[in-house]
C-alpha positions as CSV (number, residue, x, y, z in Angstrom):
1,X,-19.6,147.9,-81.6
2,X,-23.3,149.0,-81.4
3,X,-24.5,145.7,-82.7
4,X,-22.3,143.8,-80.3
5,X,-23.5,145.9,-77.3
6,X,-27.1,145.2,-78.3
7,X,-26.4,141.5,-78.6
8,X,-24.7,141.4,-75.2
9,X,-27.7,143.2,-73.6
10,X,-30.2,140.8,-75.2
11,X,-28.3,137.7,-74.0
12,X,-27.8,139.0,-70.4
13,X,-30.4,137.5,-68.0
14,X,-32.7,139.8,-66.2
15,X,-31.9,140.7,-62.6
16,X,-34.1,142.1,-59.8
17,X,-33.2,145.8,-59.6
18,X,-32.2,147.3,-56.3
19,X,-30.5,150.5,-55.2
20,X,-27.6,151.8,-53.0
21,X,-29.7,152.1,-49.8
22,X,-30.8,148.5,-50.1
23,X,-27.3,147.3,-50.9
24,X,-25.8,149.0,-47.9
25,X,-28.0,147.1,-45.4
26,X,-28.0,143.8,-47.3
27,X,-27.3,140.5,-45.5
28,X,-27.4,136.8,-46.2
29,X,-30.6,135.6,-44.7
30,X,-30.2,133.1,-41.8
31,X,-26.4,133.8,-41.3
32,X,-24.8,136.2,-38.8
33,X,-21.4,137.8,-38.7
34,X,-20.2,136.0,-41.9
35,X,-19.0,138.9,-44.0
36,X,-17.7,142.5,-43.9
37,X,-16.5,145.0,-46.5
38,X,-12.7,145.3,-46.6
39,X,-12.9,149.1,-46.8
40,X,-15.1,149.4,-43.7
41,X,-13.4,151.6,-41.1
42,X,-13.6,151.1,-37.3
43,X,-14.0,147.9,-35.4
44,X,-14.7,144.4,-36.8
45,X,-18.2,143.1,-36.2
46,X,-18.2,140.6,-33.3
47,X,-14.4,140.5,-33.4
48,X,-14.3,137.3,-31.3
49,X,-15.7,135.5,-34.3
50,X,-13.3,137.1,-36.7
51,X,-10.0,137.2,-34.8
52,X,-8.2,134.0,-33.9
53,X,-8.1,132.7,-30.4
54,X,-4.6,131.4,-30.1
55,X,-3.5,128.9,-27.4
56,X,0.1,130.0,-27.7
57,X,2.1,133.3,-27.9
58,X,2.3,133.4,-31.7
59,X,-0.4,133.8,-34.4
60,X,0.5,132.3,-37.7
61,X,-1.3,133.9,-40.6
62,X,-1.0,132.4,-44.1
63,X,-2.1,134.7,-47.1
64,X,-2.6,133.1,-50.5
65,X,-2.9,135.4,-53.4
66,X,-4.6,135.3,-56.8
67,X,-2.7,134.2,-59.9
68,X,-4.7,131.5,-61.8
69,X,-2.5,128.6,-62.8
70,X,0.3,130.2,-60.7
71,X,-1.5,128.8,-57.6
72,X,0.7,125.7,-58.2
73,X,3.5,127.8,-56.7
74,X,1.7,127.9,-53.4
75,X,1.0,124.2,-53.5
76,X,4.8,123.6,-54.1
77,X,5.6,125.8,-51.1
78,X,3.1,124.1,-48.8
79,X,4.2,120.6,-49.8
80,X,7.9,121.3,-49.2
81,X,7.1,123.1,-45.9
82,X,5.4,119.9,-44.8
83,X,8.2,117.7,-46.0
84,X,10.7,119.8,-44.1
85,X,8.7,119.2,-40.9
86,X,8.6,123.0,-40.2
87,X,5.1,123.9,-41.3
88,X,3.1,125.5,-38.5
89,X,-0.6,125.1,-37.9
90,X,-2.0,128.3,-39.2
91,X,-4.3,130.3,-36.9
92,X,-5.6,132.3,-39.9
93,X,-5.7,131.5,-43.6
94,X,-6.9,133.9,-46.3
95,X,-7.4,133.2,-50.0
96,X,-8.1,135.3,-53.1
97,X,-9.0,133.8,-56.5
98,X,-6.9,130.7,-57.0
99,X,-5.8,131.3,-53.4
100,X,-9.4,130.8,-52.4
101,X,-9.4,127.3,-54.0
102,X,-6.3,126.4,-52.1
103,X,-7.2,128.0,-48.7
104,X,-9.6,125.4,-47.3
105,X,-7.2,122.6,-47.8
106,X,-4.2,124.7,-46.6
107,X,-6.3,125.5,-43.5
108,X,-7.0,121.9,-42.8
109,X,-3.3,121.0,-42.9
110,X,-0.8,118.6,-44.5
111,X,-3.2,115.8,-44.7
112,X,-4.6,117.5,-47.8
113,X,-1.3,118.3,-49.6
114,X,-1.7,115.3,-51.9
115,X,-5.2,116.5,-53.0
116,X,-3.8,120.0,-53.8
117,X,-0.9,118.5,-55.8
118,X,-3.4,116.4,-57.8
119,X,-5.5,119.5,-58.5
120,X,-2.6,121.7,-59.6
121,X,-0.1,119.4,-61.3
122,X,-2.0,116.3,-62.7
123,X,-3.5,118.1,-65.7
124,X,-7.1,118.0,-64.4
125,X,-7.2,121.8,-64.3
126,X,-7.2,121.8,-68.1
127,X,-10.7,120.5,-67.9
128,X,-11.7,123.9,-66.7
129,X,-11.3,125.2,-70.3
130,X,-14.1,124.3,-72.7
131,X,-12.7,125.5,-76.0
132,X,-15.9,124.5,-77.8
133,X,-17.7,127.2,-75.8
134,X,-15.5,130.0,-76.8
135,X,-17.4,131.2,-80.0
136,X,-20.7,131.3,-78.0
137,X,-18.9,132.9,-75.0
138,X,-18.1,136.0,-77.1
139,X,-21.8,136.9,-77.0
140,X,-22.6,135.5,-73.5
141,X,-21.8,136.4,-69.9
142,X,-18.3,134.8,-70.1
143,X,-15.9,133.1,-72.5
144,X,-16.0,129.8,-70.6
145,X,-18.7,127.8,-68.9
146,X,-19.0,127.8,-65.1
147,X,-20.0,124.1,-64.9
148,X,-16.5,122.6,-65.0
149,X,-15.3,124.9,-62.2
150,X,-18.4,124.2,-60.1
151,X,-18.1,120.5,-60.6
152,X,-14.5,120.6,-59.4
153,X,-15.3,122.7,-56.4
154,X,-18.3,120.5,-55.4
155,X,-16.1,117.4,-55.8
156,X,-13.3,118.7,-53.5
157,X,-15.3,120.8,-51.0
158,X,-17.8,118.3,-49.6
159,X,-20.0,118.3,-46.5
160,X,-17.3,116.3,-44.7
161,X,-14.8,119.0,-45.5
162,X,-17.2,121.6,-44.3
163,X,-17.6,119.8,-41.0
164,X,-13.8,119.7,-40.5
165,X,-13.5,123.4,-41.2
166,X,-16.4,124.1,-38.7
167,X,-14.6,122.1,-36.0
168,X,-11.4,124.1,-36.5
169,X,-13.3,127.4,-36.4
170,X,-14.7,126.4,-33.0
171,X,-11.2,125.9,-31.8
172,X,-10.5,129.6,-32.6
173,X,-8.9,129.3,-36.0
174,X,-10.1,131.5,-38.9
175,X,-10.5,131.0,-42.7
176,X,-11.2,134.0,-44.8
177,X,-12.0,134.4,-48.6
178,X,-12.3,137.6,-50.6
179,X,-14.8,138.3,-53.4
180,X,-15.6,141.4,-55.4
181,X,-19.2,142.7,-55.2
182,X,-19.6,144.0,-58.7
183,X,-22.8,145.9,-58.0
184,X,-21.3,147.9,-55.1
185,X,-17.7,147.8,-56.4
186,X,-16.4,146.7,-53.0
187,X,-14.3,143.9,-51.7
188,X,-16.2,141.5,-49.4
189,X,-14.4,139.4,-46.8
190,X,-16.2,136.2,-46.0
191,X,-15.8,134.3,-42.7
192,X,-15.8,130.8,-44.1
193,X,-15.4,129.1,-40.8
194,X,-18.5,130.9,-39.4
195,X,-20.4,129.8,-42.5
196,X,-19.3,126.2,-42.0
197,X,-20.2,126.3,-38.3
198,X,-23.7,127.8,-38.9
199,X,-25.3,124.3,-39.0
200,X,-27.6,125.6,-41.8
201,X,-28.6,123.2,-44.6
202,X,-27.7,125.8,-47.2
203,X,-24.2,126.4,-45.7
204,X,-22.4,124.1,-48.1
205,X,-24.0,125.7,-51.2
206,X,-23.1,129.2,-49.9
207,X,-19.5,128.1,-49.1
208,X,-19.1,126.6,-52.6
209,X,-20.6,129.7,-54.3
210,X,-18.2,132.0,-52.5
211,X,-15.2,129.9,-53.5
212,X,-16.4,129.8,-57.1
213,X,-17.1,133.5,-57.2
214,X,-13.6,134.4,-55.8
215,X,-12.0,132.1,-58.4
216,X,-14.0,133.3,-61.3
217,X,-11.7,135.5,-63.4
218,X,-13.8,138.3,-64.9
219,X,-14.8,137.6,-68.5
220,X,-13.3,134.2,-68.5
221,X,-15.9,132.7,-66.1
222,X,-19.4,134.1,-65.3
223,X,-20.0,136.0,-62.0
224,X,-21.9,134.3,-59.3
225,X,-25.3,135.5,-58.1
226,X,-25.7,135.3,-54.3
227,X,-29.1,135.6,-52.7
228,X,-29.3,138.5,-50.3
229,X,-32.0,140.3,-48.3
230,X,-32.6,143.8,-46.9
231,X,-35.7,144.2,-44.8
232,X,-38.4,142.4,-46.7
233,X,-36.7,142.8,-50.1
234,X,-34.9,139.8,-51.6
235,X,-32.5,140.1,-54.5
236,X,-29.2,138.8,-55.9
237,X,-25.8,140.4,-55.5
238,X,-23.3,139.8,-58.2
239,X,-19.9,138.5,-57.0
240,X,-16.8,137.8,-58.9
241,X,-13.0,137.4,-58.7
242,X,-11.6,138.7,-55.4
243,X,-8.5,139.7,-57.3
244,X,-10.4,142.5,-59.1
245,X,-10.4,144.3,-55.7
246,X,-7.1,143.0,-54.3
247,X,-4.7,140.2,-55.1
248,X,-4.0,139.6,-51.4
249,X,-6.1,139.7,-48.2
250,X,-3.8,140.6,-45.3
251,X,-5.2,143.3,-43.0
252,X,-8.4,144.9,-44.2
253,X,-7.6,148.2,-45.9
254,X,-10.3,150.1,-43.8
255,X,-8.8,148.6,-40.7
256,X,-5.3,149.7,-41.6
257,X,-6.4,153.2,-42.4
258,X,-8.6,153.6,-39.3
259,X,-7.4,154.8,-35.9
260,X,-10.4,153.1,-34.2
261,X,-9.3,149.5,-34.8
262,X,-9.4,146.3,-32.9
263,X,-6.0,145.3,-31.6
264,X,-4.5,141.9,-31.9
265,X,-4.6,139.7,-28.8
266,X,-2.2,141.2,-26.3
267,X,1.0,139.3,-25.7
268,X,0.7,137.4,-29.0
269,X,3.1,138.0,-31.9
270,X,1.6,137.9,-35.4
271,X,3.7,136.0,-38.0
272,X,2.5,137.0,-41.5
273,X,3.3,134.6,-44.4
274,X,2.3,136.0,-47.8
275,X,2.6,133.7,-50.8
276,X,2.1,135.6,-54.1
277,X,1.2,133.2,-57.0
278,X,2.5,135.7,-59.5
279,X,5.8,137.3,-60.6
280,X,6.3,140.8,-59.1
281,X,9.5,141.6,-61.1
282,X,9.2,142.9,-64.7
283,X,8.9,140.2,-67.3
284,X,10.1,141.3,-70.7
285,X,8.1,140.1,-73.7
286,X,7.6,141.7,-77.1
287,X,3.9,142.5,-77.3
288,X,2.0,141.8,-80.5
289,X,-0.1,144.8,-81.6
290,X,-3.6,143.3,-81.5
291,X,-6.5,144.0,-79.2
292,X,-6.6,140.9,-77.0
293,X,-2.8,140.7,-76.6
294,X,-2.5,144.4,-75.6
295,X,-5.5,144.0,-73.2
296,X,-3.9,140.9,-71.6
297,X,-0.5,142.5,-71.3
298,X,-2.0,145.7,-69.8
299,X,-4.0,143.6,-67.3
300,X,-0.9,141.7,-66.3
301,X,0.9,145.0,-65.6
302,X,-2.1,146.2,-63.6
303,X,-2.1,143.1,-61.4
304,X,1.7,143.5,-60.7
305,X,1.2,147.1,-59.7
306,X,-1.9,146.4,-57.6
307,X,-0.1,143.6,-55.8
308,X,3.0,145.7,-55.2
309,X,1.0,148.5,-53.7
310,X,-0.9,146.1,-51.4
311,X,2.4,144.6,-50.2
312,X,4.0,147.9,-49.5
313,X,0.9,149.0,-47.5
314,X,0.9,145.8,-45.5
315,X,4.7,146.0,-44.9
316,X,4.4,149.6,-43.6
317,X,1.5,148.5,-41.3
318,X,3.5,145.5,-40.1
319,X,6.6,147.6,-39.3
320,X,4.4,150.0,-37.2
321,X,2.6,147.2,-35.3
322,X,5.4,144.7,-34.6
323,X,4.2,142.1,-37.1
324,X,6.7,139.7,-38.5
325,X,6.5,140.1,-42.3
326,X,7.4,137.3,-44.7
327,X,6.7,137.3,-48.5
328,X,7.4,134.9,-51.3
329,X,6.6,135.2,-55.0
330,X,7.5,133.6,-58.4
331,X,11.0,135.1,-58.9
332,X,11.8,133.4,-62.1
333,X,10.3,134.1,-65.6
334,X,8.4,131.0,-66.6
335,X,6.9,130.9,-70.2
336,X,3.2,131.4,-70.1
337,X,0.4,132.2,-72.6
338,X,-3.2,133.4,-72.0
339,X,-4.3,131.2,-74.8
340,X,-3.7,128.2,-72.6
341,X,-4.5,129.5,-69.1
342,X,-4.2,126.2,-67.2
343,X,-1.2,124.7,-69.1
344,X,0.1,121.7,-67.2
345,X,3.7,122.3,-68.1
346,X,3.6,125.8,-66.6
347,X,1.8,124.6,-63.5
348,X,4.3,121.9,-62.9
349,X,7.2,124.3,-63.4
350,X,6.0,126.9,-60.9
351,X,5.1,124.0,-58.5
352,X,8.7,122.8,-58.7
353,X,10.0,126.4,-58.2
354,X,7.9,126.8,-55.0
355,X,9.0,123.4,-53.7
356,X,12.7,124.0,-54.4
357,X,12.7,127.6,-53.0
358,X,11.2,126.3,-49.7
359,X,13.4,123.3,-49.6
360,X,16.7,125.1,-50.0
361,X,15.7,128.0,-47.7
362,X,15.6,130.8,-50.3
363,X,11.9,131.4,-50.4
364,X,11.0,134.1,-47.8
365,X,11.9,137.7,-48.0
366,X,11.5,140.0,-45.0
367,X,10.3,143.0,-47.2
368,X,8.7,143.5,-50.6
369,X,11.2,143.1,-53.4
370,X,10.4,143.9,-57.0
371,X,13.8,143.7,-58.5
372,X,14.4,142.6,-62.1
373,X,16.1,139.2,-61.8
374,X,16.7,138.7,-65.5
375,X,20.5,138.5,-66.2
376,X,21.8,141.7,-67.9
377,X,23.4,139.6,-70.7
378,X,20.0,138.1,-71.5
379,X,18.4,141.5,-71.7
380,X,21.2,142.8,-73.9
381,X,20.6,139.8,-76.2
382,X,16.9,140.7,-76.6
383,X,17.7,144.3,-77.4
C-alpha cells in the first residue's frame, strides 16, 4: 500500500496551491452570475438571472439525476412524452452526471430526441470505455481516459447548440448543471444558459468542461481542472461528478434550509418532474467477497440512500410550499455489471422501460416510493 501511495503521488500532476480564503472568493474570470454553491444560505445572486421568467401561470421544472448508463431511462421517458404529444416546454431543466449530458438536449426540446436516442441506445456509449488503458489507469488519475468522453461532448455540444441555449435563456428559461468542487468539498450549481449567453469566445470550452466534469464518475474518469481567479491570483479548481454531492438538483439545499429565501414568482404554480436514472428499491444480489465487488456494492447502496434522502427533503419542501411533486425511477431490477458500465443491452432495456412506463401512464408517483417490488416468490427462491 505504501508503494502504491508513493506511485500515485509521483504520477499525479503538480497543481498551483491555494487556500480556503482564496477559494471562498474565487470566480471564473470574465463571467458574472454563472455559479453558486448549493449549500449557500440566503438569497440567490441576481435572482432574475437564475429564476425562470414564465409567460404563463405554471413553471415546469425537469430534474434529471445521475445514474451512468441508466440515463437511457430518462431518454425513453422524454421520447415517449414527445410521442404522446403531452410534453411541456420546460421553464427549468437541471442535470447531474449522466443527467448533465442529457439536460442541454432536453432543454432544447423534442427536436433533439433522436440525437439522445442515438447516444444512449446505439452502442456508441461503449466507446467511452478504453479497456486497453485500464492497467495504466490503476497508477494514474483515473481508470479510463477522458478523451473519448470529451470527444463525444464536443461532437454533440457545438457552438450552434450553445447559441440555441443562449436564445432560450434570453426568453427566461433556465438550464442548470451540478458539479462537485473536490478542493472545497461543495456542490456547485452552474447557470449554463448564462454561460452560453455571455458572448465570450471561451464560453463553449467552459460549457463543455462543466458537462464533462459533472459526468466524470470519480476514479473512472479524471476530474476536470477549471481555471479560476481570486483577486490577482489565478489557479485551477478541481471539479468532478456532481453525483458525489447530490444525485439530483431540485431546490438548493441551502435555500431549502434558509428562512431568508427568494420566493417563486407570485401567482405561478411550480410543477416539479424528477426522473431518477437509478433504482430506488432494494436490488438483491449475492455479493462476492472481494475488494472491488464490495466497494462497488457499498457505493451502489450509498447512492440509493443519498437519493432517497434528497427526494424526501424535496418532497417535504414541496408540500410546505405548494409545489406539485412528481417522481419517476427505474422500478424493475435490470441485470447490470460494473465490469461493463455502458452495456448496450442494459441501456436499451432501461430505455424501453422508461418509454413503456410513460406510454401506459404508470410512470409518475406523487411522493417518494422505495418499496421492494420483487415478487415474494422470487425472493423465497433465492433464499
